[in-house]
N, C-alpha and C positions, 0 to 999 in steps of 0.2 A: 604481804606481812604475815608472820607466823601467827597461829591461833593462840589467843591468850590462855593462861591458866586460870582456873577458878579457885578462889581461896577456900570456899566451903568443901570442894572436892579434895583439896590438899589437906585440910585439917581432918577430914573424915579418914583419909588414908593414913595419915600420921597417927591417929588414935587407934585405928583398927589393926593395922599390921605394918609398922614402919619399916621392918626389914624387907618385906615383899615390895613395899612402895619404893624403897631405895634401889632394889634390884631392877624393878621395872624401869625406873628413870635412867639408870645406867645402861640398860639394854637398849633403850631408845637412842641414847647418845652414841653408843657403840655402833648401832646400825647406821646412823648418819656418817660416822667415820668411815665405815666400810663403803658406803655409797660414794663418798667423796674420793676415796682411794680408787674405786672402780672408774670414776669419771677421769681422774688424773691418768690412770693406767692406759686408758684409751688414747690419750694424747702423746704417749711416750714416743711414738714414731715421728711425731711432728717436732716436739721440743721436750728436752729433759729438765727444763727449769720451771719451777712453780713459784708464784708469788703469793704469800699468805699475809693479808693485812687485817687490822682490826684495832679498835681503840684500847686504851688502858683497861685492864681488868677483864678482857674478853677471853683469856685462856689460850692465847696464841701458841705459847711454848708447848704446853702439854698436848694440845690438839695436833700440832705439827708432828710431834713425836708419835702420837697414836696413829696418825695417817701414814707415817713412814712405816710403822710396824704392819699396818694393814696392806700396804703396797708390797712389802716383802713377802707376805703370805700369798700374794698373786704371782710370785716368782721373779720379781724385779727388785734389785737392791736400791735403797733410797737413803739419802742423807738429809739432815736438817741443819740449817745455819741461821743463827740470829743476826739480823742486820744491825743490831747494836754493836757488833764487832767493827762496823765500818764508821763509827763516829770519828770525827776529826779531832786531833789534839786541840785543846782549847787555846785560842789566841785572843788576847785582849782587844785587838783591833778588828778582827773579822768574825768572831763567834757571835751568832745571833743572841740578843738579850731581851728579857722581858721588860716591861715598864719599870719594874723594881730594880733592874740592873742585874738580875740573876741570869745565868746561862739558860737559854730557852731550848731545852731538850726536846720540845714538841715540834720544833722547826725542822723541815727537811734539809735546810742548809747547814745543819750540824753534821750531816752525813757526807761521806766522800762519794758523791753521786757519780763522778767520772770513773772512779775506781770500780764501783759497783757495775756500771754498764760495761766496762772493759772486761770484768770478770765473767759476766753473763755471756758475752760474745765468745770468749775463749773456752768456757765450759761447754757451750753448745758445739764448738769446733773440735772438742776432744782434747783441748790443751790443759796443762796443769796451771793452777793459780795458787797464790799464797794468801790464804784468808787472814786478814789482820786481826788483832785483838785490842779492844779499847778497855783500859782500866778506869773504872769509875772512881776508884779511890785516888788514883794519880791524876785523873782527868786528862789522860794522854794515851797514845798508842804504846803498847808493850810488845816490842818485836820478839821477845823471848817466848811469847805465847801464841805467835802466829802459827798457822798450820797449813800444809799443802792439801789441795783437793783436785782430783782429776776424775771425771766421770767415765766409767767403763761403758761399753756398748749397752744401750738400753737403760742405763742407770738414771735415776732422778735425784734432783736436789731441791728441797723446799727452803726458800729464803723467807723467813718470817720477820715481820717488823711493822711498825705503825705506818710507815710510808711506802710499803711494798707496791701499792697500786697507784702511787703518784704518777702523773703524766710524764715526769722527767725520767721515770723508769719504765712504766708500762708502755708508753708510746714507742719507746726504743726497741721493745721486744714483744711485738704483737702476737707471736705464736706461743708465748709462755701461758701456762694455765694460771688463771687468777682466781683467788679465793678470798672472800671477805668474811670474817668471823666476828660476832658480837653476841652478847646476851640480848636477844631481840624480842622476847616475849614479856608483855606486861602481865600483871596478875589482877583479876577483876573480882568484884563483888556486886551481884545484881547488875551485871553488864556495865559497871562503871569501874574505871581503873582505880585500884586501891593501893597498888604497889608498882611504881614505874620501873621500866627496864633499866634506866640509868641508875636507879637506886641499887639494883642487883650488883652492878659493876662497882658502885661506890662502896657497898658492903664488902665486896671482895678485896678492894684496895685497903679499906680501913682494917680489916682483920689481918691481912697479910703484913701490912706495915707495922701493926701493933705487935704481932707475934714474932716477926723475923727481921724487921729492919730497924728496930729500936725507935720507931716513930709512933707517937700517939695519934689519935684521931684528929687532934687539932693541927698537927703538922701535915697530915694527909689533906685536910681541908684547905690549908694554905696553898698547897700545890694544885688542888683539884680545879680551882678557877682557871689556872693556866692550861691544865690538861684539857678541860672542856672547850676552852677557846681554840686550842690547837686542833682538837677533833673537828670542830666546825669549819676551821680554815683549811686544814691539810689532809683530813682523813675521810670524813663523811662525803665530801663532794665526789669522791672517786669510787664509792662502794658499788654503784650500779654498773661500773665497767667490769665487775667481776663475772667470771663464768659461773660461779656458785656462791650463794649467800648462805652462810652456815650459822644456825642459831645455837649458841653455846650455853644457853640457860637450861636448867633442869627444874622440874616442878618441886622437888624436895629440898632444893638448896637453901631457900630462905629459912625454913625450920632448922636446918643444920647451922647456918650462919648466925642465927639468933643467939645461940648459946655463947658465941664468941663476941658478938657485936654490941649487945646491950650495955655492958659495963663500959666499953670504950666510948660509946656515944654519950653516956651520962657524965663522963669525966671531961667532956669538952668545955673549956671555959667560956663564959659569956663574952661576946664581942669577937670571937674567932671568926675569921673570914669564912663566909658561907655556912656558919653554924646553924642558921635558920633552916637551911636545907636538910642538914643532918638531923636536927631536932624534929623536923617534920616526918622523918623516917621512923623515929622511935615509936610513936603511937601506932603507926601502921605495922611495924614489926611485932608489937606486942599482941596483935590479933592472930598471930600464927602459933600453932602448937610447936613444941620443940621436938627435934629428932636427934638422938645421940650420934655424935660424929664417929663413933666406933663402927657404925653401919656403913660408913663411906669406904669403898674399897681402895687399896693403895694405888691403883692405876687411874683413879678418877681425876677428872679435871679439878674437882674441888680441893684435892690435895695440893694443888699449886698454891692455894691460898690459906689452907688450915694446917699444912704440914703433913709429913708422913708419906710423901709420894715415892714410888719406886723409881722415878725418873731423875731425882735430884739427890 
């Protein structure tokens, strides 16, 4: 288990020199990225396919891109592909549903597992595949946005998605490098947890959905129950099959997120599903000093949630 952060140390650094604090946290993250890239690079002679999994709000997309960039600096070309592209067109009879009748996007059975496994086999064999594209607006495949992929000698492809370590995929490809990413560090005060790691991911989702997806915190909370159930059923059971567990949290991120999250949390209507959980976050959040988001570099994982990323 990663070493927890201490709130008193966080607040001291935030008051004393927030710019130096942010740079230190980003440097630690980038070092972990380079170490992951080096581990993957060592496996290139065995298999060029990498599976990167993690729950919602873990920063899979940005981290996959950053690892690809680090691998390229080692002299090997790398690609990153979102497994969201492999969602099946929704079908009234076969698409998994939640208890409320909504499409259960947390279920691995929404993915085209057979096509994924076929593509992994062909890529390892040096064959070209056509990567599909799923339109979330249309809720179906969009053939016009499919793209070809063929691995050159020594090249690597990272497939990132919440189900990348599921046995239906992982067991079929034992030589693939497997990486699990999540915000894995709690924050403590006097050796007691005062800010849970799951709250860090919830803040990321709340802020991103509020800023860029036209969804307030209430909407995010309505989805969060199903997200958490899906994690427990389909993601967490497979994390210890990973070759590497990657902690995507940073000590300075809660002070950065505070500036975005407080207003969104306060506007959640009474009676919203899981609103008690989010309201429990608020007093804990208020105990943190604030850090100006302008100190977050454009290549940071935090930019995946607050905007301004160079990658999107």
